[in-house]
Each structure stands twice: as structure tokens, then as C-alpha cells.
CHARMM internal coordinates of N, CA and C (Angstrom, degrees):
IC EDIT
DIST 1 N 1 CA 1.4485
DIST 1 CA 1 C 1.5633
ANGL 1 N 1 CA 1 C 111.51
DIST 1 C 2 N 1.2686
ANGL 1 CA 1 C 2 N 117.67
DIHE 1 N 1 CA 1 C 2 N 135.75
DIST 2 N 2 CA 1.4894
ANGL 1 C 2 N 2 CA 122.96
DIHE 1 CA 1 C 2 N 2 CA 179.21
DIST 2 CA 2 C 1.4017
ANGL 2 N 2 CA 2 C 111.34
DIHE 1 C 2 N 2 CA 2 C -75.70
DIST 2 C 3 N 1.3121
ANGL 2 CA 2 C 3 N 118.94
DIHE 2 N 2 CA 2 C 3 N 139.51
DIST 3 N 3 CA 1.4695
ANGL 2 C 3 N 3 CA 126.18
DIHE 2 CA 2 C 3 N 3 CA -179.51
DIST 3 CA 3 C 1.4548
ANGL 3 N 3 CA 3 C 113.89
DIHE 2 C 3 N 3 CA 3 C -113.71
DIST 3 C 4 N 1.2750
ANGL 3 CA 3 C 4 N 117.05
DIHE 3 N 3 CA 3 C 4 N 132.77
DIST 4 N 4 CA 1.5532
ANGL 3 C 4 N 4 CA 118.06
DIHE 3 CA 3 C 4 N 4 CA 176.61
DIST 4 CA 4 C 1.4205
ANGL 4 N 4 CA 4 C 110.90
DIHE 3 C 4 N 4 CA 4 C -90.93
DIST 4 C 5 N 1.3760
ANGL 4 CA 4 C 5 N 121.20
DIHE 4 N 4 CA 4 C 5 N 123.08
DIST 5 N 5 CA 1.4475
ANGL 4 C 5 N 5 CA 123.82
DIHE 4 CA 4 C 5 N 5 CA -179.10
DIST 5 CA 5 C 1.5303
ANGL 5 N 5 CA 5 C 106.78
DIHE 4 C 5 N 5 CA 5 C -142.05
DIST 5 C 6 N 1.2960
ANGL 5 CA 5 C 6 N 116.77
DIHE 5 N 5 CA 5 C 6 N 129.14
DIST 6 N 6 CA 1.4850
ANGL 5 C 6 N 6 CA 120.24
DIHE 5 CA 5 C 6 N 6 CA 177.70
DIST 6 CA 6 C 1.5794
ANGL 6 N 6 CA 6 C 113.40
DIHE 5 C 6 N 6 CA 6 C 52.15
DIST 6 C 7 N 1.2931
ANGL 6 CA 6 C 7 N 114.73
DIHE 6 N 6 CA 6 C 7 N 41.26
DIST 7 N 7 CA 1.4614
ANGL 6 C 7 N 7 CA 122.25
DIHE 6 CA 6 C 7 N 7 CA 178.44
DIST 7 CA 7 C 1.5369
ANGL 7 N 7 CA 7 C 111.08
DIHE 6 C 7 N 7 CA 7 C 65.06
DIST 7 C 8 N 1.3872
ANGL 7 CA 7 C 8 N 115.97
DIHE 7 N 7 CA 7 C 8 N 25.91
DIST 8 N 8 CA 1.5263
ANGL 7 C 8 N 8 CA 117.68
DIHE 7 CA 7 C 8 N 8 CA 175.27
DIST 8 CA 8 C 1.5068
ANGL 8 N 8 CA 8 C 108.38
DIHE 7 C 8 N 8 CA 8 C -131.24
DIST 8 C 9 N 1.3366
ANGL 8 CA 8 C 9 N 115.84
DIHE 8 N 8 CA 8 C 9 N 155.39
DIST 9 N 9 CA 1.4677
ANGL 8 C 9 N 9 CA 117.56
DIHE 8 CA 8 C 9 N 9 CA 170.87
DIST 9 CA 9 C 1.5340
ANGL 9 N 9 CA 9 C 109.95
DIHE 8 C 9 N 9 CA 9 C -93.24
DIST 9 C 10 N 1.3645
ANGL 9 CA 9 C 10 N 112.78
DIHE 9 N 9 CA 9 C 10 N 138.86
DIST 10 N 10 CA 1.4594
ANGL 9 C 10 N 10 CA 119.44
DIHE 9 CA 9 C 10 N 10 CA -177.68
DIST 10 CA 10 C 1.5135
ANGL 10 N 10 CA 10 C 110.96
DIHE 9 C 10 N 10 CA 10 C -134.59
DIST 10 C 11 N 1.3402
ANGL 10 CA 10 C 11 N 114.73
DIHE 10 N 10 CA 10 C 11 N 142.92
DIST 11 N 11 CA 1.4733
ANGL 10 C 11 N 11 CA 123.23
DIHE 10 CA 10 C 11 N 11 CA 175.57
DIST 11 CA 11 C 1.5212
ANGL 11 N 11 CA 11 C 112.45
DIHE 10 C 11 N 11 CA 11 C -150.01
DIST 11 C 12 N 1.3062
ANGL 11 CA 11 C 12 N 114.03
DIHE 11 N 11 CA 11 C 12 N 143.83
DIST 12 N 12 CA 1.4690
ANGL 11 C 12 N 12 CA 119.13
DIHE 11 CA 11 C 12 N 12 CA 175.27
DIST 12 CA 12 C 1.5963
ANGL 12 N 12 CA 12 C 106.08
DIHE 11 C 12 N 12 CA 12 C -109.87
DIST 12 C 13 N 1.3524
ANGL 12 CA 12 C 13 N 116.83
DIHE 12 N 12 CA 12 C 13 N 124.96
DIST 13 N 13 CA 1.3977
ANGL 12 C 13 N 13 CA 118.64
DIHE 12 CA 12 C 13 N 13 CA 175.06
DIST 13 CA 13 C 1.5335
ANGL 13 N 13 CA 13 C 110.86
DIHE 12 C 13 N 13 CA 13 C -108.85
DIST 13 C 14 N 1.3308
ANGL 13 CA 13 C 14 N 119.94
DIHE 13 N 13 CA 13 C 14 N 137.53
DIST 14 N 14 CA 1.4291
ANGL 13 C 14 N 14 CA 121.42
DIHE 13 CA 13 C 14 N 14 CA 179.87
DIST 14 CA 14 C 1.5874
ANGL 14 N 14 CA 14 C 107.73
DIHE 13 C 14 N 14 CA 14 C -118.02
DIST 14 C 15 N 1.2995
ANGL 14 CA 14 C 15 N 114.97
DIHE 14 N 14 CA 14 C 15 N 129.39
DIST 15 N 15 CA 1.5119
ANGL 14 C 15 N 15 CA 122.28
DIHE 14 CA 14 C 15 N 15 CA -175.90
DIST 15 CA 15 C 1.5704
ANGL 15 N 15 CA 15 C 109.93
DIHE 14 C 15 N 15 CA 15 C -110.87
DIST 15 C 16 N 1.2377
ANGL 15 CA 15 C 16 N 115.69
DIHE 15 N 15 CA 15 C 16 N 173.23
DIST 16 N 16 CA 1.4423
ANGL 15 C 16 N 16 CA 120.74
DIHE 15 CA 15 C 16 N 16 CA 179.87
DIST 16 CA 16 C 1.4974
ANGL 16 N 16 CA 16 C 111.33
DIHE 15 C 16 N 16 CA 16 C -71.06
DIST 16 C 17 N 1.3468
ANGL 16 CA 16 C 17 N 117.02
DIHE 16 N 16 CA 16 C 17 N -34.17
DIST 17 N 17 CA 1.4943
ANGL 16 C 17 N 17 CA 122.27
DIHE 16 CA 16 C 17 N 17 CA -179.05
DIST 17 CA 17 C 1.5234
ANGL 17 N 17 CA 17 C 108.11
DIHE 16 C 17 N 17 CA 17 C -161.35
DIST 17 C 18 N 1.3581
ANGL 17 CA 17 C 18 N 112.63
DIHE 17 N 17 CA 17 C 18 N 172.96
DIST 18 N 18 CA 1.4553
ANGL 17 C 18 N 18 CA 119.85
DIHE 17 CA 17 C 18 N 18 CA 178.18
DIST 18 CA 18 C 1.5131
ANGL 18 N 18 CA 18 C 115.47
DIHE 17 C 18 N 18 CA 18 C -54.64
DIST 18 C 19 N 1.3205
ANGL 18 CA 18 C 19 N 117.36
DIHE 18 N 18 CA 18 C 19 N -43.39
DIST 19 N 19 CA 1.4828
ANGL 18 C 19 N 19 CA 120.22
DIHE 18 CA 18 C 19 N 19 CA 178.68
DIST 19 CA 19 C 1.5917
ANGL 19 N 19 CA 19 C 111.32
DIHE 18 C 19 N 19 CA 19 C -52.77
DIST 19 C 20 N 1.3375
ANGL 19 CA 19 C 20 N 114.91
DIHE 19 N 19 CA 19 C 20 N -48.38
DIST 20 N 20 CA 1.4088
ANGL 19 C 20 N 20 CA 118.71
DIHE 19 CA 19 C 20 N 20 CA 179.62
DIST 20 CA 20 C 1.4779
ANGL 20 N 20 CA 20 C 113.97
DIHE 19 C 20 N 20 CA 20 C -62.30
DIST 20 C 21 N 1.3265
ANGL 20 CA 20 C 21 N 116.32
DIHE 20 N 20 CA 20 C 21 N -38.16
DIST 21 N 21 CA 1.5475
ANGL 20 C 21 N 21 CA 122.71
DIHE 20 CA 20 C 21 N 21 CA -179.20
DIST 21 CA 21 C 1.4805
ANGL 21 N 21 CA 21 C 107.33
DIHE 20 C 21 N 21 CA 21 C -64.43
DIST 21 C 22 N 1.3598
ANGL 21 CA 21 C 22 N 112.31
DIHE 21 N 21 CA 21 C 22 N -45.07
DIST 22 N 22 CA 1.5165
ANGL 21 C 22 N 22 CA 118.70
DIHE 21 CA 21 C 22 N 22 CA -173.78
DIST 22 CA 22 C 1.5270
ANGL 22 N 22 CA 22 C 108.15
DIHE 21 C 22 N 22 CA 22 C -68.32
DIST 22 C 23 N 1.3253
ANGL 22 CA 22 C 23 N 118.68
DIHE 22 N 22 CA 22 C 23 N -39.92
DIST 23 N 23 CA 1.4607
ANGL 22 C 23 N 23 CA 122.72
DIHE 22 CA 22 C 23 N 23 CA 179.17
DIST 23 CA 23 C 1.5305
ANGL 23 N 23 CA 23 C 109.14
DIHE 22 C 23 N 23 CA 23 C -59.62
DIST 23 C 24 N 1.4006
ANGL 23 CA 23 C 24 N 117.38
DIHE 23 N 23 CA 23 C 24 N -47.81
DIST 24 N 24 CA 1.4127
ANGL 23 C 24 N 24 CA 120.44
DIHE 23 CA 23 C 24 N 24 CA 179.11
DIST 24 CA 24 C 1.5283
ANGL 24 N 24 CA 24 C 112.97
DIHE 23 C 24 N 24 CA 24 C -57.26
DIST 24 C 25 N 1.3278
ANGL 24 CA 24 C 25 N 112.65
DIHE 24 N 24 CA 24 C 25 N -45.86
DIST 25 N 25 CA 1.5636
ANGL 24 C 25 N 25 CA 117.42
DIHE 24 CA 24 C 25 N 25 CA 177.99
DIST 25 CA 25 C 1.5234
ANGL 25 N 25 CA 25 C 109.01
DIHE 24 C 25 N 25 CA 25 C -60.68
DIST 25 C 26 N 1.2629
ANGL 25 CA 25 C 26 N 120.69
DIHE 25 N 25 CA 25 C 26 N -38.08
DIST 26 N 26 CA 1.4877
ANGL 25 C 26 N 26 CA 121.77
DIHE 25 CA 25 C 26 N 26 CA -178.89
DIST 26 CA 26 C 1.4451
ANGL 26 N 26 CA 26 C 110.44
DIHE 25 C 26 N 26 CA 26 C -65.23
DIST 26 C 27 N 1.3703
ANGL 26 CA 26 C 27 N 118.25
DIHE 26 N 26 CA 26 C 27 N -46.65
DIST 27 N 27 CA 1.4458
ANGL 26 C 27 N 27 CA 121.87
DIHE 26 CA 26 C 27 N 27 CA 176.74
DIST 27 CA 27 C 1.5779
ANGL 27 N 27 CA 27 C 111.58
DIHE 26 C 27 N 27 CA 27 C -61.36
DIST 27 C 28 N 1.2962
ANGL 27 CA 27 C 28 N 117.11
DIHE 27 N 27 CA 27 C 28 N -44.11
DIST 28 N 28 CA 1.4320
ANGL 27 C 28 N 28 CA 118.90
DIHE 27 CA 27 C 28 N 28 CA 178.57
DIST 28 CA 28 C 1.5657
ANGL 28 N 28 CA 28 C 114.29
DIHE 27 C 28 N 28 CA 28 C -62.91
DIST 28 C 29 N 1.3218
ANGL 28 CA 28 C 29 N 110.60
DIHE 28 N 28 CA 28 C 29 N -37.62
DIST 29 N 29 CA 1.5204
ANGL 28 C 29 N 29 CA 118.84
DIHE 28 CA 28 C 29 N 29 CA -178.95
DIST 29 CA 29 C 1.5448
ANGL 29 N 29 CA 29 C 109.29
DIHE 28 C 29 N 29 CA 29 C -62.75
DIST 29 C 30 N 1.2973
ANGL 29 CA 29 C 30 N 119.03
DIHE 29 N 29 CA 29 C 30 N -39.18
DIST 30 N 30 CA 1.4956
ANGL 29 C 30 N 30 CA 121.91
DIHE 29 CA 29 C 30 N 30 CA 179.99
DIST 30 CA 30 C 1.4987
ANGL 30 N 30 CA 30 C 108.48
DIHE 29 C 30 N 30 CA 30 C -66.58
DIST 30 C 31 N 1.2895
ANGL 30 CA 30 C 31 N 122.39
DIHE 30 N 30 CA 30 C 31 N -43.50
DIST 31 N 31 CA 1.4197
ANGL 30 C 31 N 31 CA 130.16
DIHE 30 CA 30 C 31 N 31 CA 179.33
DIST 31 CA 31 C 1.5948
ANGL 31 N 31 CA 31 C 106.56
DIHE 30 C 31 N 31 CA 31 C -65.03
DIST 31 C 32 N 1.2105
ANGL 31 CA 31 C 32 N 117.20
DIHE 31 N 31 CA 31 C 32 N -49.55
DIST 32 N 32 CA 1.5187
ANGL 31 C 32 N 32 CA 121.73
DIHE 31 CA 31 C 32 N 32 CA -179.04
DIST 32 CA 32 C 1.4915
ANGL 32 N 32 CA 32 C 109.28
DIHE 31 C 32 N 32 CA 32 C -58.53
DIST 32 C 33 N 1.2908
ANGL 32 CA 32 C 33 N 117.55
DIHE 32 N 32 CA 32 C 33 N -43.47
DIST 33 N 33 CA 1.5113
ANGL 32 C 33 N 33 CA 120.54
DIHE 32 CA 32 C 33 N 33 CA -179.50
DIST 33 CA 33 C 1.4967
ANGL 33 N 33 CA 33 C 108.23
DIHE 32 C 33 N 33 CA 33 C -66.96
DIST 33 C 34 N 1.2587
ANGL 33 CA 33 C 34 N 119.71
DIHE 33 N 33 CA 33 C 34 N -42.01
DIST 34 N 34 CA 1.5049
ANGL 33 C 34 N 34 CA 126.98
DIHE 33 CA 33 C 34 N 34 CA 178.23
DIST 34 CA 34 C 1.5706
ANGL 34 N 34 CA 34 C 111.48
DIHE 33 C 34 N 34 CA 34 C -53.12
DIST 34 C 35 N 1.3248
ANGL 34 CA 34 C 35 N 110.58
DIHE 34 N 34 CA 34 C 35 N -44.12
DIST 35 N 35 CA 1.4802
ANGL 34 C 35 N 35 CA 119.63
DIHE 34 CA 34 C 35 N 35 CA -175.27
DIST 35 CA 35 C 1.5806
ANGL 35 N 35 CA 35 C 113.50
DIHE 34 C 35 N 35 CA 35 C -97.65
DIST 35 C 36 N 1.2617
ANGL 35 CA 35 C 36 N 113.41
DIHE 35 N 35 CA 35 C 36 N 4.00
DIST 36 N 36 CA 1.5464
ANGL 35 C 36 N 36 CA 120.13
DIHE 35 CA 35 C 36 N 36 CA 178.81
DIST 36 CA 36 C 1.5337
ANGL 36 N 36 CA 36 C 108.92
DIHE 35 C 36 N 36 CA 36 C 54.94
DIST 36 C 37 N 1.3761
ANGL 36 CA 36 C 37 N 115.23
DIHE 36 N 36 CA 36 C 37 N 45.00
DIST 37 N 37 CA 1.4827
ANGL 36 C 37 N 37 CA 118.87
DIHE 36 CA 36 C 37 N 37 CA 178.89
DIST 37 CA 37 C 1.5856
ANGL 37 N 37 CA 37 C 102.42
DIHE 36 C 37 N 37 CA 37 C -132.14
DIST 37 C 38 N 1.2223
ANGL 37 CA 37 C 38 N 116.34
DIHE 37 N 37 CA 37 C 38 N 126.12
DIST 38 N 38 CA 1.4976
ANGL 37 C 38 N 38 CA 120.90
DIHE 37 CA 37 C 38 N 38 CA -171.70
DIST 38 CA 38 C 1.4682
ANGL 38 N 38 CA 38 C 106.97
DIHE 37 C 38 N 38 CA 38 C -126.20
DIST 38 C 39 N 1.3807
ANGL 38 CA 38 C 39 N 114.96
DIHE 38 N 38 CA 38 C 39 N 111.10
DIST 39 N 39 CA 1.5356
ANGL 38 C 39 N 39 CA 118.36
DIHE 38 CA 38 C 39 N 39 CA -175.84
DIST 39 CA 39 C 1.4788
ANGL 39 N 39 CA 39 C 109.76
DIHE 38 C 39 N 39 CA 39 C -79.78
DIST 39 C 40 N 1.3326
ANGL 39 CA 39 C 40 N 109.38
DIHE 39 N 39 CA 39 C 40 N 155.76
DIST 40 N 40 CA 1.4825
ANGL 39 C 40 N 40 CA 118.38
DIHE 39 CA 39 C 40 N 40 CA 168.14
DIST 40 CA 40 C 1.5111
ANGL 40 N 40 CA 40 C 106.15
DIHE 39 C 40 N 40 CA 40 C -88.16
DIST 40 C 41 N 1.4142
ANGL 40 CA 40 C 41 N 115.35
DIHE 40 N 40 CA 40 C 41 N 117.16
DIST 41 N 41 CA 1.5557
ANGL 40 C 41 N 41 CA 116.52
DIHE 40 CA 40 C 41 N 41 CA -175.46
DIST 41 CA 41 C 1.5340
ANGL 41 N 41 CA 41 C 106.62
DIHE 40 C 41 N 41 CA 41 C -145.10
DIST 41 C 42 N 1.3639
ANGL 41 CA 41 C 42 N 109.38
DIHE 41 N 41 CA 41 C 42 N 168.57
DIST 42 N 42 CA 1.3695
ANGL 41 C 42 N 42 CA 115.69
DIHE 41 CA 41 C 42 N 42 CA 176.10
DIST 42 CA 42 C 1.5994
ANGL 42 N 42 CA 42 C 110.29
DIHE 41 C 42 N 42 CA 42 C -144.07
DIST 42 C 43 N 1.2812
ANGL 42 CA 42 C 43 N 118.17
DIHE 42 N 42 CA 42 C 43 N 161.68
DIST 43 N 43 CA 1.4630
ANGL 42 C 43 N 43 CA 119.32
DIHE 42 CA 42 C 43 N 43 CA -177.53
DIST 43 CA 43 C 1.5676
ANGL 43 N 43 CA 43 C 103.98
DIHE 42 C 43 N 43 CA 43 C -141.02
DIST 43 C 44 N 1.3308
ANGL 43 CA 43 C 44 N 109.79
DIHE 43 N 43 CA 43 C 44 N 134.31
DIST 44 N 44 CA 1.5074
ANGL 43 C 44 N 44 CA 119.95
DIHE 43 CA 43 C 44 N 44 CA 172.21
DIST 44 CA 44 C 1.4596
ANGL 44 N 44 CA 44 C 109.79
DIHE 43 C 44 N 44 CA 44 C -139.40
DIST 44 C 45 N 1.3104
ANGL 44 CA 44 C 45 N 117.52
DIHE 44 N 44 CA 44 C 45 N 106.61
DIST 45 N 45 CA 1.4597
ANGL 44 C 45 N 45 CA 126.03
DIHE 44 CA 44 C 45 N 45 CA -175.28
DIST 45 CA 45 C 1.5445
ANGL 45 N 45 CA 45 C 109.39
DIHE 44 C 45 N 45 CA 45 C 52.83
DIST 45 C 46 N 1.4020
ANGL 45 CA 45 C 46 N 118.32
DIHE 45 N 45 CA 45 C 46 N -102.44
DIST 46 N 46 CA 1.5275
ANGL 45 C 46 N 46 CA 119.01
DIHE 45 CA 45 C 46 N 46 CA -175.53
DIST 46 CA 46 C 1.5334
ANGL 46 N 46 CA 46 C 110.08
DIHE 45 C 46 N 46 CA 46 C -106.62
DIST 46 C 47 N 1.2770
ANGL 46 CA 46 C 47 N 117.74
DIHE 46 N 46 CA 46 C 47 N 13.42
DIST 47 N 47 CA 1.5256
ANGL 46 C 47 N 47 CA 119.46
DIHE 46 CA 46 C 47 N 47 CA 178.55
DIST 47 CA 47 C 1.5711
ANGL 47 N 47 CA 47 C 109.13
DIHE 46 C 47 N 47 CA 47 C -107.94
DIST 47 C 48 N 1.2791
ANGL 47 CA 47 C 48 N 114.53
DIHE 47 N 47 CA 47 C 48 N 136.30
DIST 48 N 48 CA 1.4786
ANGL 47 C 48 N 48 CA 122.84
DIHE 47 CA 47 C 48 N 48 CA 172.67
DIST 48 CA 48 C 1.4270
ANGL 48 N 48 CA 48 C 108.86
DIHE 47 C 48 N 48 CA 48 C -123.92
DIST 48 C 49 N 1.3278
ANGL 48 CA 48 C 49 N 121.73
DIHE 48 N 48 CA 48 C 49 N 118.58
DIST 49 N 49 CA 1.4541
ANGL 48 C 49 N 49 CA 127.41
DIHE 48 CA 48 C 49 N 49 CA 176.03
DIST 49 CA 49 C 1.4491
ANGL 49 N 49 CA 49 C 111.91
DIHE 48 C 49 N 49 CA 49 C -104.38
DIST 49 C 50 N 1.3505
ANGL 49 CA 49 C 50 N 120.26
DIHE 49 N 49 CA 49 C 50 N 127.10
DIST 50 N 50 CA 1.4177
ANGL 49 C 50 N 50 CA 121.98
DIHE 49 CA 49 C 50 N 50 CA -179.34
DIST 50 CA 50 C 1.5519
ANGL 50 N 50 CA 50 C 102.85
DIHE 49 C 50 N 50 CA 50 C -120.44
END
COOR INIT
IC SEED 1 N 1 CA 1 C
IC BUILD
């Protein structure tokens, strides 16, 4: 579920491993570039926080 904090939307995604997390970020990056919208996010092993 997305959480609204400080006028932003936030969500933590947990994946099976780093490869899955990185693949997710790669897919989102292509969409973000297409829509000229670039999220603040971070990755640590299998966790992606947006």
C-alpha cells in the first residue's frame, strides 16, 4: 500500500533477491524517463524504497 507522507507518496518493495530488485528498478526507470518523472528512491539488497 502506498503511504502519503509530507505531501509525497512512499512505498517499500521487498523482492526475493538483489537481481529482482534491480530488474524492477530498471523497468521503472524506463517508464519514468518516458513520462519525464523521476522518483526519489533507494535500493539495499532486496529492498527498494520509493
